[in-house]
C-alpha positions, 0 to 999 in steps of 0.5 A: 180595851183594844188597840192599846187604849190606855189612860186616866179618865176624869170626865165623861164628855160628848165626842164633839168636845172630848179631849185628853183625860175624857171618855167620849161614847161612840154609839152610832156611825154618824159620829164616827168622824167626830170620834176620830177627831176626839182621839187625835185630841187624846180622848179615850173612846167608849165604842159600841161593839156593833160598830167594830166590824167597820174598817174606820172603827176597828183600829181605833184605841178604846173600850169596845162594849156590846152594850155601850149605851148601858155602860154609859148609863152605869158610868153616869150614875156613879159620876159626880155631877153637882145639881146646881140650882138654876141661874137666872139672868136679868129681866126674866119673866117666869109665868105661874106654875113653871118649873126649872130643874137643876143645871139650868142657866137662863139669860137676860130678858127671857120669857117663860110661859105658865106651866113650862118645864125646863131641864127635866130628864130627857127620854133616853133609855139603854138595854143591859146584858140581860135585856132589862131597859134602864134610864140613861141619866140626863146630867147636861142641863139646859142653856137658854140664851138672851131674848128667848120666848118659851110659851105656856106648857113647853118642855125643854129636856135636859141634855145627856152629857152636854146642855140642850141649847136654845140660842138667842132670840129663839121663839117657842109657841105654846106646847112645844117639846124640845128633846134632850141634846137638841140645839135651836139656832138664833131667831128661829121661830117654832109654832105650837105643838111641834116636837123635836126628838133628841139630838136635833140641830136646828139652824138660824132663822128657821120658821116652823109651823104648827104640829111639825114632828122632827125625828131624832139626830136630823139637822135643819139648815139655816133659813129653812121653812117647815110647813105645818104638820110636816113629818121631818125624817131626814136633813133639810138643806139651808134655805129649803122649804118642805111640807108633808110626811115624810117631808119633801120639797113643798112643790113636789109634795103639792104636785104629788097631792094633786096627782093623787086627787086625779087618780081618785077621780079617775077611779070614780069615773067622775069628772068632779073637781079634785077639791070636791072629792072630800064630799060624801057621795050621798050628801045633798048639793050645797045650798049655795055655789059661792066659794067657801067662806074660809080656806086654809090652803096657802097662796101659790106665791108662798107665805105672806111675810110676817105670818106663820104658816098656819095663820095664812087664812083667806076670808071671802065673807065678812064675819057677822055678829062678832062677839055676840053684839047687834 
């Protein structure tokens, strides 16, 4: 202990909610302001030694440890955390093969698809003094509020000290992964095969296309739009629309992509339109010069109301023999 830190600890709590009698970990610089507020409320702090050189941390009363995450894991191992059975509200539909782990609370009118796993341990690890890597217990559970839809084969990981939270009306498509300590705001829609790393905060009314990846501790503001296959490694402003990897403002990404095509065309010494650069030089000419029958390029005017980004497909030729009929 340093700086006259003393007191009796009764609980391990996040810095956001810690008060008198609580021990809260400060493991990253992004939480310093919240840790200072927790200290003012009477909380004790477990502080990573790597932060001790900062002026805003050096004077904080607390327990400074060179392997603070490992110390936290040891404390969690010795904690008294009941493995309560899941609590399920009214009108809940649970598909075949879905698994609900302890410390899961589900609101009313929730739908959980087949094979989904709710509340299993999140992916958290810590290195000890001898370099050995050990698992950090994930004991915070999961809270799913009313009207949430969770598709088939989704995984929602348990939080560490506080629950992973899906707020009212959240809709997850199949095979979406929600990491530990995430919070997803009301009426947010996330398409298939997207993944949120730990401690991601997603605002209200966000639309996320398929196969989006979001790095840990990122904040996505209310009403943001994330194009399919985007790699989000930084915060997204409320109402923003981003695309690409790393994800940037959508129009900036499209302009950059167009410029890359122009550069490639100049290097080839060809006046071939950028849209045809994906064709092999040795390929025979196409049998027809009509536009391709299917294009996955979204209209320049933005997304069609009511459709997910990956659902915007233009078709110039009507389908034939659908279902094999005559």
